[in-house]
N, C-alpha and C positions, 0 to 999 in steps of 0.2 A: 462600610469597610473600604479600606483603601486598596487600589490595585497593587500587586507585587511589581517591584521595579526591576527591569532587566539592565538598567544602565551600568555599564562597566563590569557586568557579571560574567562568570563563566558558565556556559550551558553545554552539557554533554548530550550529543546526538548519537545514539547507537545506530548502526546501519545507515550512517550518513552518506555512504558512497553508493547506496542503492538508488532506486528511482524516486520514491516519495522523500526519503531521508535527504537526498542531494538537493532536491528542489526546495525542501524546507530550509536548508542551510543558506541557499542563495537568497531566499525570501527573508529570512531572519536578518542577515546582515545588510540586506537593501534598506530594511526598515529601522534597524538598530545597529549601525556601523560601529558603535562603540563596545558591542558585545564580543567576547572571545568564545569561539566555538571549539569544542573538543569533539572530534569525530572518532568514534570506536567502530571499526569494521573489519570483518574477518576476510574480506575481499574474496568471497566465494564466487561462484560463476556470475551471480548477477550484480555483484559490487564492482565498481569500476572507480579507480582513483581519478581518472580524467573527468568524471562526473562533477568533480569540484574544482576543475579549471576555472580561473577567473576569480576565485575567492582570494582576497588579499592574504599573503603569507603571514602577516602580522596579526590577522584575525583568527587564524586556524592552527590548532594542534591535531595532527592525525596520529592516531594510535592503531597499528595493525594488530588486532586481536579479536578474540571470541568472547561473547557475553557469557558463555559457559565457564570461562576461566576466571577464577576470583582474582588472580594477580593482575590480569589485563584489566579487568573491570576496576580494581582498586587504583591502578595507575591512571586510567582515563578519568575516573570520577573525583580524583583528588582536587579540591579546590572548587568544585562545581556546586552551584546552589539549585540548579534546574537540570532535570533529566527528562528526555524524551526518548522512548524506546520504539524505534522503528525496525530494529534487528529482528529478522523472522525468516523462516522458510515459508514461502508464500504462494506456491503454485499448486492448485488442486491435483493436476495430472501427476506431478512429481511425488505428491503425498501418497497417492494410490500405489506408486512403485517402491517408495522408500519411507513409510510412515514413522520409523524409529527416529530418523533425522529431525523430524518435525517436532516430535515430543521432546527431544533433547533441547532443541533451541528454543522453541516457542513456550515451552513450560519450565524446564530447568534453568534455562537462560534468564527467564524473568525472576526466578527464585534468586539467582546470584545477584542480579541487579538490585533487587529489593533489599536483600540482606546488607549490601554495601551502602545503599541509599539510607537505610535506617542507621547505620553506623555512622555515616558521615553527618546526617541531619540535614537533608536537602529540603528546600522550600516547597518544591513542587516535583512531582513524578507523574509523567503523562505516559500512560500504557495505550499504545495505538493498536486497537483491535479492529474487528471487521463485522459487517452485517451478516456474514455467513454463519456466525454463531447462533443465529435465530433459526437457522435451517430454511427449508422451503416455505415461502409465504405465498399462498395462492390467492388469498383475498386480503384486502386491507393493507396496512402498514404497520410495521413492528414499532411499538414504543419501547422505551428502555426497561420497562417492567415485564415485558413478554417473557415467557419461559425460554430458555436456551434449549435448542434442539439440532445440534451440528450433525451433518450427515456425511461428511468426509473426514479423513484423518487430518487434513489441514484445518478444517473448521473447528474440529474437537481440540486440536492443539491450541488454537488461539482462544477458545473458550476457557481452557485450563489456565492459560497465562492471564487472561483477562480477570478471571475470578480469584486467582492467587494474588494479583496486584491488590484487588479490592480487599482480600483478606488482611493484607498487611496494613491497610487503613483501619479496619475493624479491630484488629488485634494489637497492633504496635503504634497506631496513630500516625503512620507514614502518609504524608499529604498526597495521596494518589487521586489522579483524575483518569477515568477510563473513557476511551472514545471508540465508537464503532462506525466505520465509514463504509460508503457504498463503493461501487467500482470506480477507480481512478483512471484517467487517461491524461496524457500530456507528454512533454518532451522528456527524453532520457528513460523511457519505459523499456525494459528489457523485452526482446521480441519473441518471448514465449507467450506473452499475453496477446488477447485478441486484436486490439487496435494496431499495435506495432507489427505484429506478425502478418496482418492482412495488408497493411500499407506497404511494407517492404516486400512481401510476396508479389503484390500487384505491380509495384514498380518494375519488378524483373519478369513479369507475365508468368509468374508461378501459380499454380492452383491455390485457392483459398479454402481450407478444409473446414466446413461447417458441420458440427455435430448434429446428428439426427435430423429434426425438422427445422432447425434454426430459430425456432420461436421462443427459446428461453429468453426471459426478460430480466433486465438489470436496470438499476438507477445509475446514470452516468454522471460523474462528479469530476470536474476539472482540478488537477492536482494543485493549482494555485489557490483555488477556493478551499480545498482541504487544508493547505497550510495556513491560510489566514484564520480558519476556525481553530487550528491547533495553537497558533500564536495568541489568539484570543484567550483560550483556555489556560495557556501557560501562565498568564499573569492575573487572571480574573479572581477577585476576592471571594472567599466563602464557598467554593465549589468542591472543596476536598471531600473525597468519598463518593462523589457523584459520577454517574455515567451519562455520557451524551452521544446520541446518534448524529452523524454528519452525512447528509445526502443532498442532492440537487432537485429532487422531485421531478426528475426527467427520465422517465422510463422508455426504453426502447429494446426491441428484441435483436438478436443477432442478425437476422436477415435485413432488417432496417439499417443497422449499423454497416453491414457489408455493402448494401447498395449505395449508401452515402459515400463510402470510401471510393467505390469504384466510379461513382459519378465525379468526385473531385479529382480523381486521377485520370479521368477519361479512359477507363478501361472497361472491357465488355463483361457482361454478366456471365459468359461462358467460363470465366475463371473460377466460378463457384463449384466446388466439389463436395457434395454431401457425403459424410463418412459415418460410420457406425458410432453411435453415441458412446460417452464415457459412463462407467458404472455410477449410478446414484446421482446422476446429473440433476441439480435442483432446477426447477423450471422457472422460478421467480424468487427474487429478493426485493424487499421495498421497505424503507425505514422512514419513520416519521421523525423530522428534525425540529419540530416545533419547540421542544423544550429548549434546545440551544438557542433558538432565535428569541424566545421569551425570557430566558435568563440573561443572555449576553447582547442580544441584538444583531448577532451574526446572521447574514443571509448570503447565498451564493450570488456572485455578481456576473459570472461568465456563462453566457447561454451555451447550450451544446453546439448550436449552429456556428457561433463564433470560434468556440474552443476547438472543435474538430478541424475546422480550417486551419487554424493556427498549428495544430498538432501535425497535420499532413504536410504543411509547408516546412515544419522543423525536420521531419524525416527526409523530405526531398532535398533539403539544404544541408544535411548532415550525414551523407552516405558514408563518409569517413569514420563515422562513430559506429554505425551498425553493420556495415559489411564485414569488418574483422570478426564481429561476434557471431555472425551467421555461418562461419566456417568451423572447422575443427570439431570440437566437443558438441557444439549446438547442432551441427549437421547430423551427427550421430544420433543424438537425442531426437531431432526431428524425424529421421527416418524411422526410428524405433517407435516413435508415438504415432506417426501417421502413415508411414510407408506400408505397413502390414494391415492397417485398418480397413475393414471392408467398405468398399464404396457403394452407396445407395443410389438407386434409381429415382432421383428427385428427392425432396425433403421427406423423410420418414420419421415418426417418433421412436 
């Protein structure tokens, strides 16, 4: 079977002004400069139009709209043959506060996109999901056929969208590919997430709030490796209806990440502040990506040691990007999330 061709095509990237979506747009156009990208983004708190700075105007159409709005989706998808859905509410802590917003975007929004993609007749629809749909994995690594056991409203909403997209393949023949990635890190990541929050706090000598014992483990995947995997699956022939895990097989706990960031920034360990854990905090995620490697040949190319140095350097060099974010609404959210949380005497579970 022959690969699908991106040459001269229109590609819809929903959530393309967010962290992973914007990195994907930059990566796609660097490798396929003749592609025209349509970005549909609601520009909620984590979507930033400036994340697309540097993208040639002739290669980009930006549509300010919500994936829950059929009219906005129809406008954005017109003429597009490929769709990647990054648009999502994506922060576990926020999902605990406002679960309804996550269900609306991460499930109903996927329904709106699938309906329009079916009407238009796209060649490939990639639904970007998460390893959190498997729930807590204390031993071994999740393969794609593991049962789903989401334990937060965020994870449950992503599982719903994940399976809804798959159902559109089974029921209507929509050429869907579902991906489940591990924890991403890299440039342009909104500073509510661990790496950018701790880097930017440490730069300003502010405390680094570590939940519980700090021993929760994740697999850390550089965003460029994730984008390369998605680009591979966007055009790879014969994978419709399939689900693929995307991971780096580089597990680290929060304390190890924290110590690494403090070392790279030449900051003291006294900045670590152990705080009361969040409800239902999963202790470990781990995915087996061997299916993706076996089928397509993709493997991660950026080591954590290399990628984390690059990421720290980016945040140090781009204070004008993150400093405005950490004022206003973010500061209110941060104080609400961490200011009232009980401080623990040393790491506690």
